[in-house]
C-alpha positions in Angstrom: 46.9 -60.5 -123.5 49.9 -59.7 -125.7 52.2 -61.3 -123.2 50.1 -64.5 -123.3 50.3 -64.6 -127.1 54.1 -64.3 -126.9 54.2 -67.4 -124.8 52.4 -69.6 -127.4 55.0 -71.8 -129.2 55.4 -71.3 -133.0 54.1 -74.8 -133.8 50.7 -74.1 -132.3 50.4 -71.2 -134.8 51.5 -73.5 -137.6 49.0 -76.1 -136.7 46.2 -73.5 -136.4 47.1 -72.1 -139.9 47.2 -75.6 -141.4 43.8 -76.4 -139.8 42.2 -73.2 -141.1 43.7 -73.8 -144.6 42.3 -77.4 -144.6 38.9 -76.2 -143.5 38.8 -73.5 -146.2 40.1 -75.9 -148.9 37.6 -78.5 -147.8 34.8 -76.0 -148.1 35.9 -74.8 -151.6 36.5 -78.2 -153.2 33.5 -80.0 -154.8 31.0 -80.5 -153.5 31.2 -76.8 -152.7 29.9 -75.8 -149.3 30.4 -79.2 -147.7 33.4 -80.1 -145.5 34.0 -83.8 -145.6 34.4 -85.8 -142.4 38.0 -86.8 -143.4 39.0 -83.2 -143.4 37.5 -82.6 -140.0 39.3 -85.8 -138.8 42.7 -84.5 -140.0 42.0 -81.1 -138.3 41.3 -82.9 -135.1 44.4 -85.0 -135.3 46.5 -81.9 -136.0 45.1 -80.2 -132.9 45.4 -83.3 -130.8 49.0 -83.8 -131.8 49.9 -80.2 -131.0 48.3 -80.6 -127.6 50.2 -83.8 -126.8 53.5 -82.2 -127.9 52.8 -79.2 -125.6 52.0 -81.5 -122.7 55.2 -83.6 -123.2 57.3 -80.4 -123.4 55.7 -78.9 -120.3 56.0 -82.2 -118.4 59.7 -82.5 -119.2 60.2 -78.9 -118.0 58.4 -79.5 -114.7 60.3 -82.7 -114.0 63.6 -81.0 -114.6 62.5 -78.4 -112.1 61.9 -81.1 -109.5 58.1 -81.2 -109.6 56.2 -84.4 -108.9 53.5 -85.8 -111.2 51.0 -88.6 -110.6 48.8 -89.9 -113.3 46.0 -92.4 -112.4 43.7 -94.2 -114.8 41.7 -97.2 -113.8 44.1 -99.6 -112.1 47.2 -97.9 -113.5 49.2 -95.4 -111.6 52.3 -93.5 -112.9 54.3 -91.4 -110.5 57.0 -89.2 -111.9 59.5 -87.5 -109.7 60.8 -88.4 -106.2 58.6 -89.8 -103.5 59.1 -89.2 -99.8 59.9 -93.0 -99.5 62.8 -92.5 -102.0 64.1 -89.7 -99.9 63.9 -91.8 -96.7 65.6 -94.7 -98.3 68.4 -92.5 -99.5 69.0 -91.1 -96.0 69.4 -94.6 -94.6 
């Protein structure tokens, strides 16, 4: 487990600390004992932003290593990396 924790980027820890601090501050500010929805929204946005940043960094690393990625949603398809068709056209 210690090796897994060493792999976690510093900004994930920073976001977690900020989220915990916001939750504690939201709990202590009047009305005491009630965390407002706006505080929870900011915590969610912090976590979501960190997740998207980690995804983009990992995707960039995988693409540089030559991996292929295909994302499909509804009628939209995004393919990242080389296709076999690209390789065949390059050989001709």
